[in-house]
MOPAC internal coordinates of N, CA, C and O (Angstrom, degrees):
PM7 1SCF
backbone

  N    0.0000 0     0.00 0     0.00 0    0    0    0
  C    1.4419 1     0.00 0     0.00 0    1    0    0
  C    1.5153 1   108.84 1     0.00 0    2    1    0
  O    1.2310 1   120.20 1   -40.09 1    3    2    1
  N    1.3180 1   117.23 1   139.91 1    3    2    1
  C    1.4551 1   120.10 1  -179.74 1    5    3    2
  C    1.5218 1   111.35 1   -67.03 1    6    5    3
  O    1.2310 1   120.66 1   -63.89 1    7    6    5
  N    1.3264 1   116.35 1   116.11 1    7    6    5
  C    1.4511 1   120.64 1   178.29 1    9    7    6
  C    1.5177 1   110.83 1   -67.96 1   10    9    7
  O    1.2310 1   119.96 1   152.46 1   11   10    9
  N    1.3218 1   117.68 1   -27.54 1   11   10    9
  C    1.4576 1   121.07 1  -179.80 1   13   11   10
  C    1.5246 1   111.12 1   -59.21 1   14   13   11
  O    1.2310 1   120.29 1   147.06 1   15   14   13
  N    1.3215 1   117.05 1   -32.94 1   15   14   13
  C    1.4568 1   120.30 1  -179.59 1   17   15   14
  C    1.5278 1   110.95 1   -64.75 1   18   17   15
  O    1.2310 1   120.34 1   143.51 1   19   18   17
  N    1.3192 1   116.95 1   -36.49 1   19   18   17
  C    1.4542 1   120.31 1   178.02 1   21   19   18
  C    1.5174 1   111.21 1   -81.73 1   22   21   19
  O    1.2310 1   119.96 1   147.72 1   23   22   21
  N    1.3226 1   117.68 1   -32.28 1   23   22   21
  C    1.4535 1   121.85 1  -176.31 1   25   23   22
  C    1.5291 1   112.04 1   -67.62 1   26   25   23
  O    1.2310 1   119.52 1   155.16 1   27   26   25
  N    1.3217 1   118.52 1   -24.84 1   27   26   25
  C    1.4590 1   122.19 1  -178.29 1   29   27   26
  C    1.5249 1   112.17 1   -70.58 1   30   29   27
  O    1.2310 1   119.97 1   162.75 1   31   30   29
  N    1.3172 1   117.66 1   -17.25 1   31   30   29
  C    1.4463 1   121.59 1  -177.19 1   33   31   30
  C    1.5201 1   109.66 1   -80.53 1   34   33   31
  O    1.2310 1   120.70 1   -59.46 1   35   34   33
  N    1.3203 1   116.27 1   120.54 1   35   34   33
  C    1.4591 1   120.90 1   177.55 1   37   35   34
  C    1.5206 1   108.60 1  -102.29 1   38   37   35
  O    1.2310 1   120.33 1   -22.42 1   39   38   37
  N    1.3417 1   116.98 1   157.58 1   39   38   37
  C    1.4698 1   118.43 1   179.82 1   41   39   38
  C    1.5302 1   112.97 1   -54.40 1   42   41   39
  O    1.2310 1   119.80 1   144.34 1   43   42   41
  N    1.3229 1   117.98 1   -35.66 1   43   42   41
  C    1.4656 1   119.96 1  -178.76 1   45   43   42
  C    1.5249 1   112.82 1   -73.50 1   46   45   43
  O    1.2310 1   120.00 1   161.98 1   47   46   45
  N    1.3431 1   117.60 1   -18.02 1   47   46   45
  C    1.4643 1   119.78 1  -179.76 1   49   47   46
  C    1.5276 1   112.14 1   -97.14 1   50   49   47
  O    1.2310 1   120.41 1  -178.68 1   51   50   49
  N    1.2980 1   116.82 1     1.32 1   51   50   49
  C    1.4671 1   120.77 1  -179.62 1   53   51   50
  C    1.5204 1   109.99 1   -82.61 1   54   53   51
  O    1.2310 1   120.56 1   -32.25 1   55   54   53
  N    1.3260 1   116.53 1   147.75 1   55   54   53
  C    1.4664 1   122.44 1   179.09 1   57   55   54
  C    1.5266 1   108.77 1  -125.72 1   58   57   55
  O    1.2310 1   119.74 1   -45.15 1   59   58   57
  N    1.3066 1   118.09 1   134.85 1   59   58   57
  C    1.4650 1   119.43 1   175.47 1   61   59   58
  C    1.5250 1   110.03 1   -70.59 1   62   61   59
  O    1.2310 1   121.15 1   -33.88 1   63   62   61
  N    1.3223 1   115.41 1   146.12 1   63   62   61
  C    1.4649 1   120.22 1   178.67 1   65   63   62
  C    1.5218 1   108.67 1  -150.01 1   66   65   63
  O    1.2310 1   120.67 1   -17.90 1   67   66   65
  N    1.2939 1   116.33 1   162.10 1   67   66   65
  C    1.4631 1   121.70 1   175.66 1   69   67   66
  C    1.5157 1   108.69 1  -103.12 1   70   69   67
  O    1.2310 1   121.17 1   -43.65 1   71   70   69
  N    1.3093 1   115.37 1   136.35 1   71   70   69
  C    1.4635 1   121.43 1   179.26 1   73   71   70
  C    1.5225 1   107.60 1  -131.85 1   74   73   71
  O    1.2310 1   120.44 1   -45.46 1   75   74   73
  N    1.3033 1   116.77 1   134.54 1   75   74   73
  C    1.4603 1   120.84 1   175.94 1   77   75   74
  C    1.5252 1   108.43 1   -96.07 1   78   77   75
  O    1.2310 1   121.17 1   -54.01 1   79   78   77
  N    1.3249 1   115.36 1   125.99 1   79   78   77
  C    1.4636 1   121.01 1  -178.79 1   81   79   78
  C    1.5160 1   109.08 1  -126.46 1   82   81   79
  O    1.2310 1   121.42 1   -29.16 1   83   82   81
  N    1.3167 1   114.88 1   150.84 1   83   82   81
  C    1.4574 1   119.68 1   176.52 1   85   83   82
  C    1.5220 1   110.57 1   -63.51 1   86   85   83
  O    1.2310 1   120.43 1   -41.65 1   87   86   85
  N    1.3122 1   116.78 1   138.35 1   87   86   85
  C    1.4562 1   122.32 1  -176.78 1   89   87   86
  C    1.5307 1   111.89 1   -55.27 1   90   89   87
  O    1.2310 1   120.27 1   135.42 1   91   90   89
  N    1.3280 1   117.09 1   -44.58 1   91   90   89
  C    1.4694 1   120.85 1  -177.54 1   93   91   90
  C    1.5254 1   111.27 1   -62.21 1   94   93   91
  O    1.2310 1   120.92 1   137.09 1   95   94   93
  N    1.3302 1   115.85 1   -42.91 1   95   94   93
  C    1.4675 1   119.46 1  -179.52 1   97   95   94
  C    1.5224 1   111.14 1   -67.48 1   98   97   95
  O    1.2310 1   120.98 1   138.67 1   99   98   97
  N    1.3116 1   115.72 1   -41.33 1   99   98   97
  C    1.4564 1   120.83 1  -179.82 1  101   99   98
  C    1.5301 1   110.97 1   -62.71 1  102  101   99
  O    1.2310 1   120.46 1   134.68 1  103  102  101
  N    1.3232 1   116.72 1   -45.32 1  103  102  101
  C    1.4635 1   120.68 1   179.26 1  105  103  102
  C    1.5254 1   111.20 1   -64.54 1  106  105  103
  O    1.2310 1   120.48 1   137.89 1  107  106  105
  N    1.3261 1   116.69 1   -42.11 1  107  106  105
  C    1.4661 1   120.13 1   179.04 1  109  107  106
  C    1.5233 1   110.89 1   -63.63 1  110  109  107
  O    1.2310 1   120.27 1   138.37 1  111  110  109
  N    1.3210 1   117.08 1   -41.63 1  111  110  109
  C    1.4634 1   120.97 1   179.25 1  113  111  110
  C    1.5212 1   110.45 1   -62.61 1  114  113  111
  O    1.2310 1   120.35 1   136.16 1  115  114  113
  N    1.3033 1   116.93 1   -43.84 1  115  114  113
  C    1.4725 1   120.32 1   179.40 1  117  115  114
  C    1.5265 1   110.73 1   -64.29 1  118  117  115
  O    1.2310 1   120.25 1   137.01 1  119  118  117
  N    1.3351 1   117.14 1   -42.99 1  119  118  117
  C    1.4742 1   120.63 1   178.97 1  121  119  118
  C    1.5265 1   111.00 1   -61.18 1  122  121  119
  O    1.2310 1   120.21 1   145.41 1  123  122  121
  N    1.3207 1   117.21 1   -34.59 1  123  122  121
  C    1.4617 1   121.53 1  -177.93 1  125  123  122
  C    1.5263 1   112.77 1   -87.63 1  126  125  123
  O    1.2310 1   120.34 1   176.88 1  127  126  125
  N    1.3172 1   116.95 1    -3.12 1  127  126  125
  C    1.4626 1   120.37 1   179.03 1  129  127  126
  C    1.5160 1   113.76 1    74.53 1  130  129  127
  O    1.2310 1   120.48 1  -153.77 1  131  130  129
  N    1.3096 1   116.69 1    26.23 1  131  130  129
  C    1.4611 1   121.27 1  -179.39 1  133  131  130
  C    1.5175 1   109.21 1   -79.62 1  134  133  131
  O    1.2310 1   120.69 1   -46.22 1  135  134  133
  N    1.3333 1   116.28 1   133.78 1  135  134  133
  C    1.4545 1   121.47 1   174.60 1  137  135  134
  C    1.5281 1   106.69 1   -74.79 1  138  137  135
  O    1.2310 1   120.86 1   -70.71 1  139  138  137
  N    1.3057 1   115.97 1   109.29 1  139  138  137
  C    1.4625 1   121.33 1  -172.56 1  141  139  138
  C    1.5256 1   111.54 1   -65.83 1  142  141  139
  O    1.2310 1   120.07 1   140.55 1  143  142  141
  N    1.3328 1   117.47 1   -39.45 1  143  142  141
  C    1.4668 1   119.86 1   178.61 1  145  143  142
  C    1.5203 1   111.01 1   -61.92 1  146  145  143
  O    1.2310 1   120.36 1   134.57 1  147  146  145
  N    1.3358 1   116.92 1   -45.43 1  147  146  145
  C    1.4693 1   119.98 1   179.61 1  149  147  146
  C    1.5205 1   111.31 1   -64.93 1  150  149  147
  O    1.2310 1   120.51 1   139.47 1  151  150  149
  N    1.3282 1   116.63 1   -40.53 1  151  150  149
  C    1.4672 1   119.75 1   179.96 1  153  151  150
  C    1.5312 1   110.93 1   -64.98 1  154  153  151
  O    1.2310 1   120.55 1   138.45 1  155  154  153
  N    1.3301 1   116.55 1   -41.55 1  155  154  153
  C    1.4661 1   120.03 1   178.33 1  157  155  154
  C    1.5232 1   110.08 1   -64.72 1  158  157  155
  O    1.2310 1   120.58 1   137.28 1  159  158  157
  N    1.3252 1   116.50 1   -42.72 1  159  158  157
  C    1.4640 1   119.55 1  -179.58 1  161  159  158
  C    1.5227 1   110.77 1   -64.46 1  162  161  159
  O    1.2310 1   120.38 1   137.92 1  163  162  161
  N    1.3275 1   116.89 1   -42.08 1  163  162  161
  C    1.4661 1   120.47 1   178.43 1  165  163  162
  C    1.5265 1   110.34 1   -59.87 1  166  165  163
  O    1.2310 1   120.61 1   135.51 1  167  166  165
  N    1.3316 1   116.43 1   -44.49 1  167  166  165
  C    1.4624 1   120.24 1   177.98 1  169  167  166
  C    1.5129 1   112.03 1   -62.94 1  170  169  167
  O    1.2310 1   120.57 1   140.85 1  171  170  169
  N    1.3293 1   116.52 1   -39.15 1  171  170  169
  C    1.4590 1   120.53 1   178.93 1  173  171  170
  C    1.5239 1   111.37 1   -66.37 1  174  173  171
  O    1.2310 1   120.43 1   137.18 1  175  174  173
  N    1.3400 1   116.79 1   -42.82 1  175  174  173
  C    1.4696 1   121.15 1   177.99 1  177  175  174
  C    1.5266 1   110.21 1   -60.38 1  178  177  175
  O    1.2310 1   120.34 1   135.79 1  179  178  177
  N    1.3357 1   116.95 1   -44.21 1  179  178  177
  C    1.4678 1   120.75 1   179.14 1  181  179  178
  C    1.5280 1   111.32 1   -64.32 1  182  181  179
  O    1.2310 1   120.20 1   138.27 1  183  182  181
  N    1.3200 1   117.23 1   -41.73 1  183  182  181
  C    1.4614 1   121.30 1   179.82 1  185  183  182
  C    1.5175 1   111.02 1   -65.49 1  186  185  183
  O    1.2310 1   120.28 1   138.60 1  187  186  185
  N    1.3304 1   117.08 1   -41.40 1  187  186  185
  C    1.4692 1   120.81 1   177.19 1  189  187  186
  C    1.5255 1   109.85 1   -59.19 1  190  189  187
  O    1.2310 1   120.23 1   134.64 1  191  190  189
  N    1.3423 1   117.17 1   -45.36 1  191  190  189
  C    1.4710 1   121.01 1  -179.97 1  193  191  190
  C    1.5240 1   110.92 1   -62.04 1  194  193  191
  O    1.2310 1   120.01 1   137.64 1  195  194  193
  N    1.3363 1   117.58 1   -42.36 1  195  194  193
  C    1.4616 1   121.25 1   179.65 1  197  195  194
  C    1.5270 1   111.46 1   -63.43 1  198  197  195
  O    1.2310 1   120.32 1   135.72 1  199  198  197
  N    1.3267 1   116.99 1   -44.28 1  199  198  197
  C    1.4721 1   120.76 1  -178.69 1  201  199  198
  C    1.5274 1   110.05 1   -66.85 1  202  201  199
  O    1.2310 1   120.30 1   138.40 1  203  202  201
  N    1.3431 1   117.02 1   -41.60 1  203  202  201
  C    1.4655 1   119.50 1   178.53 1  205  203  202
  C    1.5247 1   110.93 1   -63.44 1  206  205  203
  O    1.2310 1   120.06 1   139.75 1  207  206  205
  N    1.3278 1   117.48 1   -40.25 1  207  206  205
  C    1.4665 1   120.61 1   178.40 1  209  207  206
  C    1.5296 1   110.47 1   -64.32 1  210  209  207
  O    1.2310 1   120.60 1   138.36 1  211  210  209
  N    1.3163 1   116.45 1   -41.64 1  211  210  209
  C    1.4621 1   120.97 1   178.46 1  213  211  210
  C    1.5273 1   110.95 1   -64.19 1  214  213  211
  O    1.2310 1   120.59 1   137.02 1  215  214  213
  N    1.3251 1   116.48 1   -42.98 1  215  214  213
  C    1.4636 1   120.27 1   178.71 1  217  215  214
  C    1.5250 1   111.13 1   -64.94 1  218  217  215
  O    1.2310 1   120.11 1   140.91 1  219  218  217
  N    1.3404 1   117.39 1   -39.09 1  219  218  217
  C    1.4566 1   120.92 1   178.06 1  221  219  218
  C    1.5260 1   109.97 1   -62.91 1  222  221  219
  O    1.2310 1   120.72 1   136.11 1  223  222  221
  N    1.3304 1   116.23 1   -43.89 1  223  222  221
  C    1.4638 1   120.59 1   179.34 1  225  223  222
  C    1.5203 1   110.85 1   -60.61 1  226  225  223
  O    1.2310 1   120.38 1   135.30 1  227  226  225
  N    1.3233 1   116.89 1   -44.70 1  227  226  225
  C    1.4632 1   120.33 1   179.19 1  229  227  226
  C    1.5239 1   111.41 1   -65.78 1  230  229  227
  O    1.2310 1   120.15 1   138.45 1  231  230  229
  N    1.3257 1   117.32 1   -41.55 1  231  230  229
  C    1.4605 1   120.75 1  -179.63 1  233  231  230
  C    1.5270 1   111.73 1   -64.94 1  234  233  231
  O    1.2310 1   120.63 1   152.85 1  235  234  233
  N    1.3200 1   116.40 1   -27.15 1  235  234  233
  C    1.4613 1   121.29 1  -177.48 1  237  235  234
  C    1.5320 1   112.33 1  -109.08 1  238  237  235
  O    1.2310 1   120.40 1  -165.45 1  239  238  237
  N    1.3232 1   116.84 1    14.55 1  239  238  237
  C    1.4722 1   122.36 1  -176.76 1  241  239  238
  C    1.5276 1   111.73 1   -55.36 1  242  241  239
  O    1.2310 1   119.98 1   134.93 1  243  242  241
  N    1.3184 1   117.64 1   -45.07 1  243  242  241
  C    1.4649 1   120.98 1  -177.13 1  245  243  242
  C    1.5301 1   110.79 1   -61.59 1  246  245  243
  O    1.2310 1   120.32 1   134.93 1  247  246  245
  N    1.3295 1   117.00 1   -45.07 1  247  246  245
  C    1.4684 1   120.52 1  -179.77 1  249  247  246
  C    1.5265 1   110.55 1   -66.84 1  250  249  247
  O    1.2310 1   120.01 1   139.24 1  251  250  249
  N    1.3242 1   117.58 1   -40.76 1  251  250  249
  C    1.4657 1   120.92 1   179.34 1  253  251  250
  C    1.5293 1   110.64 1   -63.69 1  254  253  251
  O    1.2310 1   120.62 1   134.66 1  255  254  253
  N    1.3295 1   116.42 1   -45.34 1  255  254  253
  C    1.4687 1   120.15 1   178.88 1  257  255  254
  C    1.5247 1   111.05 1   -63.52 1  258  257  255
  O    1.2310 1   120.32 1   140.08 1  259  258  257
  N    1.3240 1   116.98 1   -39.92 1  259  258  257
  C    1.4596 1   121.13 1   179.24 1  261  259  258
  C    1.5248 1   110.94 1   -63.24 1  262  261  259
  O    1.2310 1   120.54 1   134.71 1  263  262  261
  N    1.3245 1   116.57 1   -45.29 1  263  262  261
  C    1.4637 1   120.25 1   179.85 1  265  263  262
  C    1.5261 1   110.59 1   -65.17 1  266  265  263
  O    1.2310 1   120.34 1   137.36 1  267  266  265
  N    1.3170 1   116.95 1   -42.64 1  267  266  265
  C    1.4659 1   120.38 1   178.82 1  269  267  266
  C    1.5247 1   111.06 1   -62.04 1  270  269  267
  O    1.2310 1   119.98 1   141.02 1  271  270  269
  N    1.3274 1   117.65 1   -38.98 1  271  270  269
  C    1.4676 1   121.23 1   177.74 1  273  271  270
  C    1.5283 1   110.09 1   -65.46 1  274  273  271
  O    1.2310 1   120.36 1   139.83 1  275  274  273
  N    1.3353 1   116.91 1   -40.17 1  275  274  273
  C    1.4638 1   120.79 1   178.22 1  277  275  274
  C    1.5305 1   110.38 1   -61.78 1  278  277  275
  O    1.2310 1   120.68 1   132.51 1  279  278  277
  N    1.3196 1   116.30 1   -47.49 1  279  278  277
  C    1.4760 1   120.30 1  -179.17 1  281  279  278
  C    1.5232 1   110.57 1   -63.21 1  282  281  279
  O    1.2310 1   120.53 1   141.29 1  283  282  281
  N    1.3207 1   116.59 1   -38.71 1  283  282  281
  C    1.4556 1   120.08 1   178.70 1  285  283  282
  C    1.5270 1   111.25 1   -64.04 1  286  285  283
  O    1.2310 1   120.45 1   141.16 1  287  286  285
  N    1.3200 1   116.75 1   -38.84 1  287  286  285
  C    1.4604 1   121.03 1  -178.06 1  289  287  286
  C    1.5237 1   113.04 1   -80.91 1  290  289  287
  O    1.2310 1   119.83 1   144.41 1  291  290  289
  N    1.3297 1   117.92 1   -35.59 1  291  290  289
  C    1.4653 1   121.41 1  -171.18 1  293  291  290
  C    1.5266 1   114.76 1  -119.25 1  294  293  291
  O    1.2310 1   120.28 1   173.65 1  295  294  293
  N    1.3017 1   117.07 1    -6.35 1  295  294  293
  C    1.4619 1   120.08 1  -175.59 1  297  295  294
  C    1.5231 1   110.71 1    83.26 1  298  297  295
  O    1.2310 1   121.55 1    -4.16 1  299  298  297
  N    1.3211 1   114.64 1   175.84 1  299  298  297
  C    1.4614 1   119.33 1  -178.87 1  301  299  298
  C    1.5176 1   111.04 1   -72.94 1  302  301  299
  O    1.2310 1   120.29 1   -40.99 1  303  302  301
  N    1.3265 1   117.05 1   139.01 1  303  302  301
  C    1.4514 1   118.70 1   173.37 1  305  303  302
  C    1.5442 1   108.77 1   -62.89 1  306  305  303
  O    1.2310 1   120.48 1   -37.88 1  307  306  305
  N    1.3095 1   116.69 1   142.12 1  307  306  305
  C    1.4865 1   122.16 1   179.13 1  309  307  306
  C    1.5259 1   113.19 1    63.10 1  310  309  307
  O    1.2310 1   120.32 1  -159.25 1  311  310  309
  N    1.3194 1   116.99 1    20.75 1  311  310  309
  C    1.4700 1   120.67 1  -178.19 1  313  311  310
  C    1.5398 1   110.80 1   -59.27 1  314  313  311
  O    1.2310 1   120.27 1   147.53 1  315  314  313
  N    1.3360 1   117.08 1   -32.47 1  315  314  313
  C    1.4628 1   120.14 1  -178.03 1  317  315  314
  C    1.5323 1   112.06 1   -67.86 1  318  317  315
  O    1.2310 1   120.00 1   159.37 1  319  318  317
  N    1.3352 1   117.60 1   -20.63 1  319  318  317
  C    1.4558 1   120.97 1  -179.02 1  321  319  318
  C    1.5197 1   112.67 1   -90.81 1  322  321  319
  O    1.2310 1   119.81 1   176.00 1  323  322  321
  N    1.3399 1   117.97 1    -4.00 1  323  322  321
  C    1.4591 1   120.93 1  -179.11 1  325  323  322
  C    1.5189 1   110.39 1   -65.48 1  326  325  323
  O    1.2310 1   120.65 1   -38.56 1  327  326  325
  N    1.3146 1   116.36 1   141.44 1  327  326  325
  C    1.4518 1   121.95 1   178.48 1  329  327  326
  C    1.5140 1   112.62 1   -98.79 1  330  329  327
  O    1.2310 1   119.84 1  -178.97 1  331  330  329
  N    1.3152 1   117.92 1     1.03 1  331  330  329
  C    1.4739 1   121.20 1  -179.57 1  333  331  330
  C    1.5012 1   110.93 1  -127.92 1  334  333  331
  O    1.2310 1   120.10 1   180.00 1  335  334  333

């Protein structure tokens, strides 16, 4: 996970929020000394990245499919120059 995404958050830019967590997970996190706020934020940052990547893929689906069809029909551009 990109640490830069978490590092940009300053104490003055943080907002309190309520989060509902499963009792078992919460107890395990406390027993292990896990900072629950940091763990939740890390999970949120990862989820945001996954959703944005999925949305980008969907928004560009037509271009990706078109390029894949071209490669299937004609091969990779510059394939003759590949060294592997």
